[in-house]
N, C-alpha and C positions, 0 to 999 in steps of 0.2 A: 565470411564473417559469421553468419548465422546458418545453422543447419536447416535443411529442408523441413525436418520434423518440427522445428521450433518456429518456423516462419509464420504459420497461421496463429500460433499462440501470441507471438510478439505483435503481429498485425492488429489483432483484437485489442491488445493492451494499448498500443500506441494510438489507435483510432479513438479509444475512449479517453485517453490522456489529452489528445488535441481538442476534444470537445470542452474540456475543463480549462485548458491553457494552450492557446495556439502558438505560444512562444516557448513551450516546454523543451527541455533537453533531457536526454536519456543517457544514463551511464551504464554501459555494458561491461560487466565485471566478472571475471572467473573467480570462483571461491576456492581457496585452498581446502582440500579434503571434501569438496562437493562439486556440484555442477556449475551453475552460473546464474546471475540475476541481471535483469534490466531494471535499474533504479530510476526513480523520478520523484521530484518534490512537487506536491500539489500546491495550488495557490492558497489553500487554507492550512498550510504548515504541517501536512502529514506526508511522510516519506513512504512511498509504495515500492515494492519489489516484486517483479514478475519472475517466477522461477523458470529457468530454462533447463532442458534435459541434458544439454551439452554445453560446456563452458565456451564462451567466446575466446578467440585467440589472444586477446589483449584487453587491458583495462582502458576503455576509451569512452569519451563523452561526445555525443553527436546531437544535432538538432532533431527533435522528434519529427518535424515535418519532412526532413531529408530522409530519415529512416522509413517513414510511412510511404514516401514516393518510391523508394528503392524496393520495399516489400511488395508494393502494388505492381511494379514492373517486373518483379521476380529476378532482379539483378542486384542482390545485396553483396556488394564488394567493398572496396575502400571508400568510406564516406569522409567528408571534411571533418577533422577533429575540432572539437570545441572544449577541450579539457580545461581551459582557463576559466570557463563560466561555471564549472561545478564548485559550489561553495559550501556544501552541507556535509556534516559528518555522517557516517553510517553507524548503526548499532554495533557495539564492540563484539557482540556474539548473539547467537539466537536465544541465549538465556535459558530460562526454564518455564515450563508450562505450569501456570497456576490453576487453571480451570479449563473446561471444555464446554463450548456452547453449540447447540445444534445449528446447522447452516440455515434451516428453516426459520429459526428464531431471529437470526441476524437479518435475513431478508424481511421478516415481518417488521422489525424495528425501522429499517430503512424505508419501507413502504408507508408505515404509519407517520414517519417524519414528513414524507412528501405530501401526504394528505393534509397534515397539519398546516404546512406552508400554504398549500392551495386554498384551504379554508380561511386562513388568516388574511391572505391577500385579498380574498373576495369579501369577507364579512368583517374583517378587523378583529381586534382582541378586546373583549369586554366592551364592544360597541365603539372602539376607537380605531382609527386607521393606523397602520403600522408600516413604516418604511421598509422596502425590500431588504436593504442592507442590514438594518437593525434586526429584522426578523431572521435573516440568514445567520448573523453572528450569534444570536441567542440560540438558534437551533444547533449550530455546530458545537457550542459550549455545553449544551445540555448533556448530562451524564446518562447514557443509554443503558449501560451494563455495569453492574457492581458485582464483583466476585470476591470471595474470601478464601485464601489458601489454607492448607492444613495447618500451617504455622500461625494462622490468624492474620496474615497479611491481607490488607484490603486493597484491591486494585479497581480504579474507576476508569471505564472506557467511555470517552465522550462520543457524541454522535458524529463528530468529524471523522473519526476512525472507521465507524460503520459505513458512512457514506463513501469514504475512500476505497474500502475493499469492494463494495458493491458497484460503485460507479466506474471503476477501472476494470470490471469484469473478472476480478480475481476470485469470485465464488463459483465460477462456471467453467466448463470445458470448452476448448476451441480446437478443432481438428482432432488430432490423436493424443491430446494431452492427458486424458483420463488414465490413471495408473493405480494399481493396487499395491505396489511395492512401498517400502519405507521411504521416508523423505529425509534428506540431509539438509540441515539448515546451519550454515556456518558463514561467518562474515569476517573472521580474523584468523583463520587457520586453526581454530580451537577444535574443529571436527565435531561440534555438537551434533549428535544424531538423534532423531526422534522418529517414532512411528505412530504418533498420536494424531497428526493431521490426516483427515480422510475426506472423502467426498461428502460425508454427512456431518462432520464436526469441525469447528474452528477453535483453535487454542488461544487462550489469553496468556500472553507471555510477558516476562519481566526480565530486563537486564540493565543493571545500574539505574540511571535516571530515565531510561526508556521504558515505555509500555508498548505492547504490540498485540495485534490479532493476526493469526497466521492460518491460512487455509492450505489445502492441498496444492494450490496453484500460485500462491504468493502471499505477501504479508503487507500490513500497514503498520507503521511505527510512528510514535509521537513522543516528544519530550516536553512535558509540561514546563512552562516558564515559572521558575521560582522568583519570588519578589527580590531575592538577593542577587539575581542575575539580570534583572530588567534593565539596569543601566549599563550593562556590558554588551559588547559586540558579539558577533558570531564566534562561538568557540568550537574547538575540535573535539 
């Protein structure tokens, strides 16, 4: 199911994922015109995709815990399919890069947020104690990055997306994943190809209602909830 070259990459990703959600599922999906991705939805509503060098043989959803156990044992064959539990749409395409942010700056923002949480939990905010959940929600909603494209388009990246990319290990290399070649990012057969993601830069991307931050090793996508959609169920 997973090539030997991609196994350390996926093992790191799934290990990080299980720390955030022990009940997570992973969708292994070949991409038309590109390699493949391992997709997962994080508890704080950010979709993350770990880029694979080779496409998996089929579009299949499995339990992250089952996948982790198989990777640890070195026996990644047929796993029990859980396709019925995948409920989330994927970005319609890789879209377009609006701006590029140094990887070091993304790390700095994530580390600063972690320090803020530790300090607030210890000292409170303005002398008042703050509940952990309220603090977490405020942190995730905080706009960490604002970029403006050449056409004047403003894109706001909340801290939840920064945390998603960093905490799932998608800013760093695992095994032999470092590559200097161009990256293909396609999720609908559109064959969108870029060479802007590198080991030093993260691209801020936009496609329809989705906003994304994409590294050499994967991406985090978020679809802000519009007030007009709040009363509706999950849409595709």
